[in-house]
C-alpha positions as a printed Julia matrix, in Angstrom:
209×3 Matrix{Float64}:
 22.97    6.33   93.27
 20.39    6.23   96.1
 19.23    9.28   98.03
 19.94    9.27  101.78
 17.01    9.48  104.28
 16.44    9.26  108.03
 14.04    7.12  109.99
 10.63    8.68  110.13
 11.03   10.69  107.05
  7.9    11.23  105.1
  9.56   10.47  101.79
 11.2     7.22  100.99
 14.16    7.27   98.74
 14.08    5.08   95.73
 16.94    4.23   93.46
 17.33    6.69   90.64
 16.31    5.12   87.37
 19.18    3.98   85.21
 19.54    6.12   82.14
 20.33    4.18   78.98
 21.56    5.9    75.86
 18.85    6.08   73.21
 19.66    4.94   69.69
 20.3     7.75   67.26
 17.36    8.51   65.04
 18.09   10.75   62.12
 15.61   13.54   61.61
 15.34   12.74   57.89
 15.32    9.32   56.32
 18.28    8.86   54.03
 17.31    8.85   50.38
 17.59    5.48   48.68
 20.54    5.13   46.38
 19.6     5.65   42.78
 21.21    3.23   40.41
 22.71    4.98   37.41
 20.73    4.39   34.24
 22.42    2.26   31.66
 22.63    3.85   28.25
 20.32    2.24   25.69
 21.99   -0.25   23.37
 23.27    1.27   20.19
 21.26    0.44   17.12
 23.17   -1.56   14.57
 23.86    0.35   11.38
 21.59   -0.62    8.52
 22.97   -3.38    6.33
 22.83   -2.3     2.69
 23.81   -4.35   -0.35
 23.63   -3.43   -4.01
 24.04   -5.16   -7.33
 26.7    -3.08   -9.05
 27.54   -2.53  -12.69
 30.73   -4.61  -13.0
 30.17   -7.75  -15.12
 30.76  -10.93  -13.09
 30.0   -14.42  -14.46
 27.13  -13.27  -16.73
 25.71  -11.3   -13.79
 26.93   -8.19  -11.97
 29.08   -7.38   -8.96
 27.73   -7.45   -5.39
 28.68   -4.71   -2.92
 28.09   -4.02    0.79
 27.88   -0.55    2.31
 30.39    0.05    5.13
 28.99    3.39    6.21
 31.22    5.41    3.94
 31.84    3.3     0.84
 30.8     0.12   -0.97
 33.1    -2.91   -0.75
 32.81   -5.7    -3.28
 31.83   -9.23   -2.28
 32.65  -12.34   -4.28
 30.16  -13.62   -6.8
 27.65  -12.05   -9.14
 23.91  -11.39   -9.07
 21.03   -9.6   -10.73
 18.86   -9.25   -7.6
 19.76   -8.9    -3.93
 17.75   -8.7    -0.71
 18.69   -8.66    2.98
 16.98  -10.64    5.74
 16.18   -9.05    9.12
 19.33  -10.64   10.59
 21.5    -8.9     8.0
 22.03  -11.93    5.76
 21.86  -11.22    2.02
 20.18  -13.48   -0.52
 20.68  -13.19   -4.28
 19.49  -14.49   -7.6
 21.81  -14.52  -10.63
 21.33  -14.43  -14.39
 20.83  -18.22  -14.38
 17.99  -17.71  -11.87
 19.93  -19.6    -9.18
 19.14  -18.66   -5.56
 21.97  -18.23   -3.07
 22.41  -17.15    0.56
 25.56  -15.67    2.12
 26.84  -17.85    5.0
 29.43  -15.36    6.2
 32.22  -16.72    4.0
 30.68  -17.74    0.69
 27.43  -18.02   -1.24
 25.59  -21.29   -0.71
 23.07  -22.4    -3.29
 19.45  -23.03   -2.31
 16.87  -25.19   -4.0
 14.75  -23.82   -6.83
 15.06  -20.98   -9.3
 13.72  -17.42   -9.26
 13.59  -14.18  -11.23
 13.19  -11.93   -8.16
 13.64  -12.24   -4.39
 12.57  -10.35   -1.27
 13.13  -10.63    2.48
 11.37   -9.11    5.48
 10.33  -10.04    9.0
 12.48  -13.17    8.91
 10.72  -14.45    5.79
 11.98  -14.96    2.24
  9.86  -14.79   -0.9
 10.65  -15.26   -4.58
  9.02  -14.82   -7.93
  9.64  -18.28   -9.32
 10.08  -19.47  -12.9
  6.77  -21.29  -13.29
  4.75  -19.38  -15.9
  1.23  -18.39  -14.86
  0.3   -16.72  -18.12
  0.19  -13.09  -19.17
  3.9   -12.68  -18.53
  3.5   -13.48  -14.8
  5.23  -16.14  -12.69
  4.62  -18.14   -9.54
  5.13  -16.77   -6.01
  6.88  -18.86   -3.35
  7.73  -18.6     0.36
 10.81  -20.2     1.96
  9.91  -22.78    4.63
 13.48  -23.2     5.88
 14.21  -26.14    3.61
 12.06  -25.7     0.48
  9.86  -23.25   -1.41
  6.11  -23.37   -0.84
  3.98  -21.96   -3.64
  1.48  -19.24   -2.75
 -1.59  -18.19   -4.71
 -1.27  -15.42   -7.28
  1.43  -14.42   -9.72
  3.72  -11.5   -10.46
  7.07  -10.29  -11.78
  8.48   -8.22   -8.88
  8.2    -8.75   -5.13
  9.04   -6.98   -1.85
  8.43   -7.81    1.82
  7.59   -5.51    4.71
  9.27   -5.69    8.13
  6.19   -7.55    9.43
  6.81  -10.28    6.86
  3.93   -9.47    4.52
  4.84   -9.48    0.8
  3.81   -7.06   -1.94
  3.94   -7.9    -5.65
  3.71   -6.21   -9.01
  2.4    -8.13  -11.98
  3.28   -7.82  -15.67
  0.41   -5.4   -16.11
  1.92   -3.05  -13.47
 -0.83   -3.77  -10.94
  0.19   -3.6    -7.25
 -0.99   -6.2    -4.73
 -0.55   -6.62   -0.98
 -0.82   -9.93    0.9
 -3.42   -9.71    3.67
 -2.65  -13.07    5.28
 -4.81  -15.29    3.1
 -5.38  -13.39   -0.14
 -3.97  -10.65   -2.37
 -5.61   -7.22   -2.2
 -5.06   -4.8    -5.05
 -3.67   -1.39   -4.13
 -4.41    1.72   -6.25
 -1.71    2.8    -8.67
  0.7     1.24  -11.13
  4.4     0.4   -10.8
  7.36   -1.19  -12.48
  9.3    -2.11   -9.36
  8.73   -2.19   -5.59
 10.7    -2.13   -2.35
  9.87   -2.18    1.35
 11.63   -1.52    4.65
 11.07    0.04    8.06
  7.31   -0.37    7.74
  7.23    1.63    4.49
  6.65    0.61    0.88
  8.0     2.4    -2.2
  7.48    1.83   -5.91
  9.01    2.89   -9.18
  5.93    4.22  -10.93
  5.02    4.27  -14.58
  5.18    8.03  -15.17
  7.89    9.01  -17.65
 10.33   11.36  -15.86
 13.06   12.39  -18.26
 16.18   13.82  -16.67
 16.75   17.53  -17.16
 20.35   18.68  -17.65
């Protein structure tokens, strides 16, 4: 509204400025919404297989650990190993190599006296004699076995895919990528998993009752 004035007044009335409502400004900025954290994926239970003591077709029974007990699988074996994807491989008393396909054992080329898996790779101690009681070492290419240098009687593979072997003289060797490096000690058997390597040594440990 305008203020009234008379002629000759010393002050001129001007229209009162229009007051517009100001937008509301919160005193504190709202905190950004925090998305709830998703729980980490559960680790799959370790897949464990054993060669049992029940005679099966000149070999022995194969069993898988369920978390509380061992259940028997079809077929027989003398050696078993498990790939990083949980698939078991076996060798039997006839030195035949087989892989589990989810329903049955399928035969693979070649023959072997021991087998090991790790880091997505499969190795075997073959049946080609290298003298001194030792045998050839081979790596699975996906379709055939490729011979590696060296020789041994037992083999294991770490989670990074590198194999270890024991020879007939109980020497321990580790593959360094292009050659075998001897490791101190002596052993009769070897196993690897989770970045660790274990051996059955040569010290006589009689059980005490």
